[in-house]
N, C-alpha and C positions, 0 to 999 in steps of 0.2 A: 508753896513755895517757900524754902528756907535758904536764906544767905549765910555761907560760911567761908570766909575769907573771900568774899564777893563773888563767888559762885552760886550759881541757883541749883538747889537740889530738889528733887520732887520729894513729896513728905512721905510716900510708900517705901523708899529705898531705906536700907538698913544704914545706919551711922558708921559700921565698920568699914562696909564697901566705899562709901559716900568718903570717908576721909582717904581710902588706898586709892581714890582716883589722882590725887596730887602728887607729881612727880616727887619722888624721896621720900614717900611715906608708906611704907610695907606694910603686911600683916602684923609684925610685932609692934611697931611703932605706933599704929593704930588701936592695938590692944593695950598698949602702955597708957595712952592717952583715955580711953575709956576709962580704965582703972583708977587713974589719976581722978578722974572728975565722976566717980561712982555713976557711970552710965552700962547698963545692961549690954552685953553684947548683941542680943538680938532686938534693941529698941531700935524704933524705926525715927527718921529725920524729923517727922510731923509729931512725934511724943514728947520732942525736948523742950525743956522749959528756957525761957529767954536767957537766963542766967547762964544755964550751959551752954546755948549757943555762942554767947559773949566770951565763954572762958576757953571755948574750943577756939574760938578765931583769935584771942591773944595767944594762946600756946601755938597755933600754927604761924605764928606772927612772928614769934621768936626763934623758930627753926628755920633752918636752911633747906628751903624747898623749890620747886619750880624754876625760874630762870636763874636765880640765884646758885642753885646745885647745877644746872645744865652749865653755866658758865666755867664755873670751877672744874666741873669734870673736863670741859673743853681744853682748858687752861692747863690743865695738868698732863694732858696728852700732848698738847702744844710744848710743853716745858721737856717732855722726854723725846720729842722729834728733835730739838734744837740741842738737846745735850749728846747726842746722836748714840743713845742707849740701843741695847738690843731690843728692848719693849718698843723704843720710839721706831725703829728701823721697822718692825712688823707692823705697827700701827700706820707708818708710811706706805707700805707695801699693800696693805689690806689684808695682812695674814694673819692666822690667829696668835694671840700674844701671849696666852695661858698654858703653852705646852701641847695643845690639841695634835692628834696627828693630821698631817698633810698629805702623805704618800697616796691615799685611796680615796680620802674625802675631800680632795680640794675644793669643789663648788660648795662643800657644806662649810669649809674652813673659811672661806672668802665672806661668806654671809655671816660668819660669828662673828667679825671685827667692823662691822658696819655701824658703831653704835655713833660714830663721829657724824656721817653723813645721815642718820636717823634725826638727830637731836636738831 
């Protein structure tokens, strides 16, 4: 087991997929981190050297991920609601914010805007 930013990962997992488990780190960000520290995309967590693990942990601690990013998203939605903007009203009503069709797919549309409730 290898610890990256306090999370325990099995040694057989790919480093790229393990990094993507953090909220706010997607495929592009994980690929950039791997390229930055010269780690092959098919490398497993167990094959990492101790220095590479420390470098990845340091880079992730500098990024805004997990709770900090969740808090920022919620604050942004709260700001939109308080300002009374169109997007804020759509968030408050649980309707799609980004122009999706609601005439026929209203049940799908309501599901699209539940990000605040999921966090």
